[in-house]
DRENKOL-454980 format. One record per atom (N, C-alpha, C, O): x, y negated, z; atom name; residue in three letters; residue number from 1. Coordinates in steps of 0.05 Angstrom, whole numbers, plus 5000, padded with zeros to 4 digits. Layout:
<pts>
<pt c1="X" c2="Y" c3="Z" a="CA" r="ala" k="NUM"/>
...
</pts>
This chain:
<pts>
<pt c1="8588" c2="2793" c3="8838" a="N" r="met" k="1"/>
<pt c1="8609" c2="2808" c3="8845" a="CA" r="met" k="1"/>
<pt c1="8615" c2="2831" c3="8815" a="C" r="met" k="1"/>
<pt c1="8598" c2="2846" c3="8806" a="O" r="met" k="1"/>
<pt c1="8639" c2="2827" c3="8805" a="N" r="asn" k="2"/>
<pt c1="8643" c2="2846" c3="8780" a="CA" r="asn" k="2"/>
<pt c1="8659" c2="2869" c3="8789" a="C" r="asn" k="2"/>
<pt c1="8683" c2="2867" c3="8795" a="O" r="asn" k="2"/>
<pt c1="8646" c2="2891" c3="8790" a="N" r="ile" k="3"/>
<pt c1="8662" c2="2916" c3="8797" a="CA" r="ile" k="3"/>
<pt c1="8671" c2="2930" c3="8774" a="C" r="ile" k="3"/>
<pt c1="8656" c2="2937" c3="8755" a="O" r="ile" k="3"/>
<pt c1="8700" c2="2936" c3="8775" a="N" r="lys" k="4"/>
<pt c1="8711" c2="2953" c3="8752" a="CA" r="lys" k="4"/>
<pt c1="8709" c2="2980" c3="8759" a="C" r="lys" k="4"/>
<pt c1="8725" c2="2989" c3="8776" a="O" r="lys" k="4"/>
<pt c1="8693" c2="2995" c3="8748" a="N" r="trp" k="5"/>
<pt c1="8682" c2="3022" c3="8757" a="CA" r="trp" k="5"/>
<pt c1="8704" c2="3043" c3="8751" a="C" r="trp" k="5"/>
<pt c1="8705" c2="3065" c3="8762" a="O" r="trp" k="5"/>
<pt c1="8721" c2="3034" c3="8729" a="N" r="asn" k="6"/>
<pt c1="8741" c2="3053" c3="8724" a="CA" r="asn" k="6"/>
<pt c1="8764" c2="3052" c3="8743" a="C" r="asn" k="6"/>
<pt c1="8777" c2="3073" c3="8748" a="O" r="asn" k="6"/>
<pt c1="8769" c2="3031" c3="8754" a="N" r="phe" k="7"/>
<pt c1="8790" c2="3028" c3="8776" a="CA" r="phe" k="7"/>
<pt c1="8776" c2="3041" c3="8806" a="C" r="phe" k="7"/>
<pt c1="8789" c2="3053" c3="8823" a="O" r="phe" k="7"/>
<pt c1="8751" c2="3036" c3="8805" a="N" r="leu" k="8"/>
<pt c1="8739" c2="3048" c3="8831" a="CA" r="leu" k="8"/>
<pt c1="8741" c2="3077" c3="8831" a="C" r="leu" k="8"/>
<pt c1="8746" c2="3087" c3="8853" a="O" r="leu" k="8"/>
<pt c1="8739" c2="3093" c3="8809" a="N" r="leu" k="9"/>
<pt c1="8740" c2="3119" c3="8804" a="CA" r="leu" k="9"/>
<pt c1="8770" c2="3129" c3="8810" a="C" r="leu" k="9"/>
<pt c1="8775" c2="3149" c3="8823" a="O" r="leu" k="9"/>
<pt c1="8789" c2="3112" c3="8798" a="N" r="leu" k="10"/>
<pt c1="8817" c2="3123" c3="8802" a="CA" r="leu" k="10"/>
<pt c1="8824" c2="3121" c3="8832" a="C" r="leu" k="10"/>
<pt c1="8841" c2="3136" c3="8842" a="O" r="leu" k="10"/>
<pt c1="8810" c2="3101" c3="8845" a="N" r="ala" k="11"/>
<pt c1="8818" c2="3098" c3="8874" a="CA" r="ala" k="11"/>
<pt c1="8806" c2="3124" c3="8890" a="C" r="ala" k="11"/>
<pt c1="8819" c2="3136" c3="8907" a="O" r="ala" k="11"/>
<pt c1="8776" c2="3133" c3="8879" a="N" r="phe" k="12"/>
<pt c1="8772" c2="3156" c3="8897" a="CA" r="phe" k="12"/>
<pt c1="8789" c2="3179" c3="8889" a="C" r="phe" k="12"/>
<pt c1="8794" c2="3197" c3="8906" a="O" r="phe" k="12"/>
<pt c1="8798" c2="3180" c3="8865" a="N" r="leu" k="13"/>
<pt c1="8810" c2="3205" c3="8857" a="CA" r="leu" k="13"/>
<pt c1="8839" c2="3208" c3="8870" a="C" r="leu" k="13"/>
<pt c1="8848" c2="3230" c3="8876" a="O" r="leu" k="13"/>
<pt c1="8857" c2="3179" c3="8876" a="N" r="ala" k="14"/>
<pt c1="8874" c2="3180" c3="8891" a="CA" r="ala" k="14"/>
<pt c1="8872" c2="3190" c3="8919" a="C" r="ala" k="14"/>
<pt c1="8887" c2="3205" c3="8929" a="O" r="ala" k="14"/>
<pt c1="8851" c2="3179" c3="8929" a="N" r="ala" k="15"/>
<pt c1="8845" c2="3186" c3="8959" a="CA" r="ala" k="15"/>
<pt c1="8836" c2="3215" c3="8962" a="C" r="ala" k="15"/>
<pt c1="8838" c2="3226" c3="8983" a="O" r="ala" k="15"/>
<pt c1="8825" c2="3228" c3="8937" a="N" r="ala" k="16"/>
<pt c1="8819" c2="3255" c3="8944" a="CA" r="ala" k="16"/>
<pt c1="8848" c2="3272" c3="8939" a="C" r="ala" k="16"/>
<pt c1="8850" c2="3294" c3="8951" a="O" r="ala" k="16"/>
<pt c1="8866" c2="3265" c3="8926" a="N" r="ser" k="17"/>
<pt c1="8891" c2="3273" c3="8920" a="CA" r="ser" k="17"/>
<pt c1="8905" c2="3273" c3="8948" a="C" r="ser" k="17"/>
<pt c1="8915" c2="3293" c3="8957" a="O" r="ser" k="17"/>
<pt c1="8905" c2="3248" c3="8962" a="N" r="met" k="18"/>
<pt c1="8916" c2="3248" c3="8991" a="CA" r="met" k="18"/>
<pt c1="8903" c2="3265" c3="9009" a="C" r="met" k="18"/>
<pt c1="8917" c2="3277" c3="9025" a="O" r="met" k="18"/>
<pt c1="8879" c2="3268" c3="9008" a="N" r="ala" k="19"/>
<pt c1="8865" c2="3286" c3="9026" a="CA" r="ala" k="19"/>
<pt c1="8871" c2="3314" c3="9016" a="C" r="ala" k="19"/>
<pt c1="8872" c2="3331" c3="9034" a="O" r="ala" k="19"/>
<pt c1="8875" c2="3321" c3="8990" a="N" r="gly" k="20"/>
<pt c1="8882" c2="3348" c3="8985" a="CA" r="gly" k="20"/>
<pt c1="8913" c2="3353" c3="8995" a="C" r="gly" k="20"/>
<pt c1="8921" c2="3376" c3="8998" a="O" r="gly" k="20"/>
<pt c1="8928" c2="3335" c3="8998" a="N" r="ile" k="21"/>
<pt c1="8955" c2="3337" c3="9006" a="CA" r="ile" k="21"/>
<pt c1="8952" c2="3349" c3="9036" a="C" r="ile" k="21"/>
<pt c1="8962" c2="3370" c3="9042" a="O" r="ile" k="21"/>
<pt c1="8939" c2="3334" c3="9053" a="N" r="gly" k="22"/>
<pt c1="8934" c2="3339" c3="9079" a="CA" r="gly" k="22"/>
<pt c1="8920" c2="3366" c3="9081" a="C" r="gly" k="22"/>
<pt c1="8929" c2="3379" c3="9100" a="O" r="gly" k="22"/>
<pt c1="8903" c2="3376" c3="9069" a="N" r="ile" k="23"/>
<pt c1="8886" c2="3398" c3="9070" a="CA" r="ile" k="23"/>
<pt c1="8909" c2="3423" c3="9062" a="C" r="ile" k="23"/>
<pt c1="8910" c2="3444" c3="9073" a="O" r="ile" k="23"/>
<pt c1="8923" c2="3416" c3="9044" a="N" r="ser" k="24"/>
<pt c1="8945" c2="3435" c3="9034" a="CA" r="ser" k="24"/>
<pt c1="8967" c2="3441" c3="9056" a="C" r="ser" k="24"/>
<pt c1="8976" c2="3463" c3="9060" a="O" r="ser" k="24"/>
<pt c1="8972" c2="3417" c3="9068" a="N" r="val" k="25"/>
<pt c1="8992" c2="3422" c3="9091" a="CA" r="val" k="25"/>
<pt c1="8978" c2="3440" c3="9115" a="C" r="val" k="25"/>
<pt c1="8990" c2="3458" c3="9126" a="O" r="val" k="25"/>
<pt c1="8955" c2="3432" c3="9119" a="N" r="gly" k="26"/>
<pt c1="8939" c2="3448" c3="9140" a="CA" r="gly" k="26"/>
<pt c1="8935" c2="3478" c3="9133" a="C" r="gly" k="26"/>
<pt c1="8932" c2="3495" c3="9150" a="O" r="gly" k="26"/>
<pt c1="8935" c2="3484" c3="9105" a="N" r="glu" k="27"/>
<pt c1="8932" c2="3512" c3="9096" a="CA" r="glu" k="27"/>
<pt c1="8963" c2="3522" c3="9092" a="C" r="glu" k="27"/>
<pt c1="8966" c2="3545" c3="9082" a="O" r="glu" k="27"/>
<pt c1="8982" c2="3509" c3="9097" a="N" r="arg" k="28"/>
<pt c1="9009" c2="3517" c3="9088" a="CA" r="arg" k="28"/>
<pt c1="9011" c2="3527" c3="9061" a="C" r="arg" k="28"/>
<pt c1="9022" c2="3548" c3="9055" a="O" r="arg" k="28"/>
<pt c1="9000" c2="3510" c3="9041" a="N" r="ser" k="29"/>
<pt c1="9001" c2="3519" c3="9013" a="CA" r="ser" k="29"/>
<pt c1="9020" c2="3503" c3="9002" a="C" r="ser" k="29"/>
<pt c1="9013" c2="3479" c3="9000" a="O" r="ser" k="29"/>
<pt c1="9045" c2="3509" c3="8993" a="N" r="leu" k="30"/>
<pt c1="9064" c2="3495" c3="8981" a="CA" r="leu" k="30"/>
<pt c1="9055" c2="3486" c3="8951" a="C" r="leu" k="30"/>
<pt c1="9056" c2="3464" c3="8940" a="O" r="leu" k="30"/>
<pt c1="9045" c2="3510" c3="8940" a="N" r="ile" k="31"/>
<pt c1="9034" c2="3501" c3="8910" a="CA" r="ile" k="31"/>
<pt c1="9012" c2="3477" c3="8910" a="C" r="ile" k="31"/>
<pt c1="9013" c2="3459" c3="8894" a="O" r="ile" k="31"/>
<pt c1="8993" c2="3480" c3="8933" a="N" r="gly" k="32"/>
<pt c1="8974" c2="3458" c3="8933" a="CA" r="gly" k="32"/>
<pt c1="8984" c2="3429" c3="8940" a="C" r="gly" k="32"/>
<pt c1="8975" c2="3407" c3="8932" a="O" r="gly" k="32"/>
<pt c1="9006" c2="3433" c3="8956" a="N" r="ile" k="33"/>
<pt c1="9021" c2="3403" c3="8962" a="CA" r="ile" k="33"/>
<pt c1="9030" c2="3393" c3="8936" a="C" r="ile" k="33"/>
<pt c1="9026" c2="3370" c3="8929" a="O" r="ile" k="33"/>
<pt c1="9045" c2="3412" c3="8920" a="N" r="ile" k="34"/>
<pt c1="9060" c2="3401" c3="8897" a="CA" r="ile" k="34"/>
<pt c1="9041" c2="3393" c3="8879" a="C" r="ile" k="34"/>
<pt c1="9043" c2="3370" c3="8870" a="O" r="ile" k="34"/>
<pt c1="9019" c2="3409" c3="8871" a="N" r="ile" k="35"/>
<pt c1="8994" c2="3399" c3="8856" a="CA" r="ile" k="35"/>
<pt c1="8984" c2="3372" c3="8860" a="C" r="ile" k="35"/>
<pt c1="8981" c2="3355" c3="8842" a="O" r="ile" k="35"/>
<pt c1="8978" c2="3367" c3="8887" a="N" r="cys" k="36"/>
<pt c1="8964" c2="3351" c3="8896" a="CA" r="cys" k="36"/>
<pt c1="8983" c2="3319" c3="8894" a="C" r="cys" k="36"/>
<pt c1="8974" c2="3296" c3="8890" a="O" r="cys" k="36"/>
<pt c1="9008" c2="3326" c3="8898" a="N" r="ile" k="37"/>
<pt c1="9029" c2="3303" c3="8899" a="CA" r="ile" k="37"/>
<pt c1="9031" c2="3295" c3="8869" a="C" r="ile" k="37"/>
<pt c1="9032" c2="3271" c3="8863" a="O" r="ile" k="37"/>
<pt c1="9030" c2="3316" c3="8849" a="N" r="leu" k="38"/>
<pt c1="9034" c2="3307" c3="8822" a="CA" r="leu" k="38"/>
<pt c1="9011" c2="3291" c3="8814" a="C" r="leu" k="38"/>
<pt c1="9013" c2="3269" c3="8803" a="O" r="leu" k="38"/>
<pt c1="8985" c2="3303" c3="8820" a="N" r="ala" k="39"/>
<pt c1="8958" c2="3289" c3="8810" a="CA" r="ala" k="39"/>
<pt c1="8959" c2="3259" c3="8825" a="C" r="ala" k="39"/>
<pt c1="8948" c2="3240" c3="8813" a="O" r="ala" k="39"/>
<pt c1="8971" c2="3255" c3="8846" a="N" r="leu" k="40"/>
<pt c1="8970" c2="3229" c3="8857" a="CA" r="leu" k="40"/>
<pt c1="8990" c2="3210" c3="8845" a="C" r="leu" k="40"/>
<pt c1="8984" c2="3186" c3="8842" a="O" r="leu" k="40"/>
<pt c1="9015" c2="3221" c3="8837" a="N" r="ile" k="41"/>
<pt c1="9029" c2="3204" c3="8821" a="CA" r="ile" k="41"/>
<pt c1="9015" c2="3199" c3="8794" a="C" r="ile" k="41"/>
<pt c1="9015" c2="3176" c3="8784" a="O" r="ile" k="41"/>
<pt c1="9006" c2="3218" c3="8782" a="N" r="gly" k="42"/>
<pt c1="8993" c2="3215" c3="8752" a="CA" r="gly" k="42"/>
<pt c1="8970" c2="3195" c3="8757" a="C" r="gly" k="42"/>
<pt c1="8970" c2="3175" c3="8743" a="O" r="gly" k="42"/>
<pt c1="8954" c2="3198" c3="8773" a="N" r="ile" k="43"/>
<pt c1="8930" c2="3181" c3="8778" a="CA" r="ile" k="43"/>
<pt c1="8939" c2="3153" c3="8785" a="C" r="ile" k="43"/>
<pt c1="8929" c2="3134" c3="8772" a="O" r="ile" k="43"/>
<pt c1="8958" c2="3147" c3="8805" a="N" r="met" k="44"/>
<pt c1="8967" c2="3123" c3="8809" a="CA" r="met" k="44"/>
<pt c1="8981" c2="3108" c3="8787" a="C" r="met" k="44"/>
<pt c1="8976" c2="3084" c3="8783" a="O" r="met" k="44"/>
<pt c1="9000" c2="3123" c3="8770" a="N" r="gly" k="45"/>
<pt c1="9013" c2="3111" c3="8751" a="CA" r="gly" k="45"/>
<pt c1="8993" c2="3106" c3="8733" a="C" r="gly" k="45"/>
<pt c1="8996" c2="3084" c3="8722" a="O" r="gly" k="45"/>
<pt c1="8974" c2="3119" c3="8725" a="N" r="tyr" k="46"/>
<pt c1="8959" c2="3115" c3="8701" a="CA" r="tyr" k="46"/>
<pt c1="8942" c2="3088" c3="8708" a="C" r="tyr" k="46"/>
<pt c1="8940" c2="3070" c3="8691" a="O" r="tyr" k="46"/>
<pt c1="8931" c2="3085" c3="8733" a="N" r="gly" k="47"/>
<pt c1="8916" c2="3062" c3="8744" a="CA" r="gly" k="47"/>
<pt c1="8936" c2="3037" c3="8743" a="C" r="gly" k="47"/>
<pt c1="8927" c2="3017" c3="8732" a="O" r="gly" k="47"/>
<pt c1="8959" c2="3035" c3="8753" a="N" r="phe" k="48"/>
<pt c1="8976" c2="3015" c3="8749" a="CA" r="phe" k="48"/>
<pt c1="8981" c2="3006" c3="8723" a="C" r="phe" k="48"/>
<pt c1="8978" c2="2982" c3="8716" a="O" r="phe" k="48"/>
<pt c1="8988" c2="3028" c3="8706" a="N" r="ala" k="49"/>
<pt c1="8991" c2="3021" c3="8675" a="CA" r="ala" k="49"/>
<pt c1="8967" c2="3008" c3="8663" a="C" r="ala" k="49"/>
<pt c1="8970" c2="2990" c3="8647" a="O" r="ala" k="49"/>
<pt c1="8942" c2="3017" c3="8670" a="N" r="thr" k="50"/>
<pt c1="8921" c2="3011" c3="8660" a="CA" r="thr" k="50"/>
<pt c1="8915" c2="2979" c3="8668" a="C" r="thr" k="50"/>
<pt c1="8906" c2="2963" c3="8652" a="O" r="thr" k="50"/>
<pt c1="8922" c2="2974" c3="8694" a="N" r="lys" k="51"/>
<pt c1="8917" c2="2946" c3="8706" a="CA" r="lys" k="51"/>
<pt c1="8937" c2="2926" c3="8690" a="C" r="lys" k="51"/>
<pt c1="8930" c2="2904" c3="8683" a="O" r="lys" k="51"/>
<pt c1="8961" c2="2936" c3="8685" a="N" r="lys" k="52"/>
<pt c1="8981" c2="2918" c3="8673" a="CA" r="lys" k="52"/>
<pt c1="8972" c2="2913" c3="8647" a="C" r="lys" k="52"/>
<pt c1="8972" c2="2889" c3="8639" a="O" r="lys" k="52"/>
<pt c1="8964" c2="2934" c3="8631" a="N" r="lys" k="53"/>
<pt c1="8953" c2="2927" c3="8605" a="CA" r="lys" k="53"/>
<pt c1="8929" c2="2908" c3="8603" a="C" r="lys" k="53"/>
<pt c1="8928" c2="2890" c3="8586" a="O" r="lys" k="53"/>
<pt c1="8912" c2="2913" c3="8620" a="N" r="met" k="54"/>
<pt c1="8889" c2="2894" c3="8623" a="CA" r="met" k="54"/>
<pt c1="8896" c2="2866" c3="8632" a="C" r="met" k="54"/>
<pt c1="8881" c2="2848" c3="8623" a="O" r="met" k="54"/>
<pt c1="8914" c2="2860" c3="8645" a="N" r="arg" k="55"/>
<pt c1="8920" c2="2837" c3="8653" a="CA" r="arg" k="55"/>
<pt c1="8938" c2="2824" c3="8632" a="C" r="arg" k="55"/>
<pt c1="8938" c2="2800" c3="8630" a="O" r="arg" k="55"/>
<pt c1="8953" c2="2837" c3="8615" a="N" r="glu" k="56"/>
<pt c1="8969" c2="2824" c3="8594" a="CA" r="glu" k="56"/>
<pt c1="8950" c2="2819" c3="8572" a="C" r="glu" k="56"/>
<pt c1="8957" c2="2802" c3="8556" a="O" r="glu" k="56"/>
<pt c1="8926" c2="2833" c3="8569" a="N" r="gln" k="57"/>
<pt c1="8907" c2="2824" c3="8547" a="CA" r="gln" k="57"/>
<pt c1="8885" c2="2803" c3="8562" a="C" r="gln" k="57"/>
<pt c1="8866" c2="2796" c3="8550" a="O" r="gln" k="57"/>
<pt c1="8889" c2="2796" c3="8585" a="N" r="gly" k="58"/>
<pt c1="8873" c2="2773" c3="8597" a="CA" r="gly" k="58"/>
<pt c1="8845" c2="2784" c3="8604" a="C" r="gly" k="58"/>
<pt c1="8826" c2="2769" c3="8606" a="O" r="gly" k="58"/>
<pt c1="8843" c2="2809" c3="8607" a="N" r="lys" k="59"/>
<pt c1="8816" c2="2819" c3="8619" a="CA" r="lys" k="59"/>
<pt c1="8811" c2="2820" c3="8646" a="C" r="lys" k="59"/>
<pt c1="8789" c2="2825" c3="8655" a="O" r="lys" k="59"/>
<pt c1="8840" c2="2812" c3="8663" a="N" r="leu" k="60"/>
<pt c1="8839" c2="2813" c3="8692" a="CA" r="leu" k="60"/>
<pt c1="8846" c2="2789" c3="8702" a="C" r="leu" k="60"/>
<pt c1="8867" c2="2781" c3="8692" a="O" r="leu" k="60"/>
<pt c1="8836" c2="2775" c3="8720" a="N" r="lys" k="61"/>
<pt c1="8846" c2="2751" c3="8731" a="CA" r="lys" k="61"/>
<pt c1="8869" c2="2751" c3="8749" a="C" r="lys" k="61"/>
<pt c1="8877" c2="2730" c3="8758" a="O" r="lys" k="61"/>
</pts>
């Protein structure tokens, strides 16, 4: 089994951002919600861009 640790880390960070959104909603913190949404967009965007770049270089199957 070949684990891509950088993608695993990005998945955990994205999940933490989603959990942060839920916590912020519970706390009724608009700033927290916005920060977590922006973090989620950034993390997922970086992950997809990295995956595309690695696939084009032939490093992913």
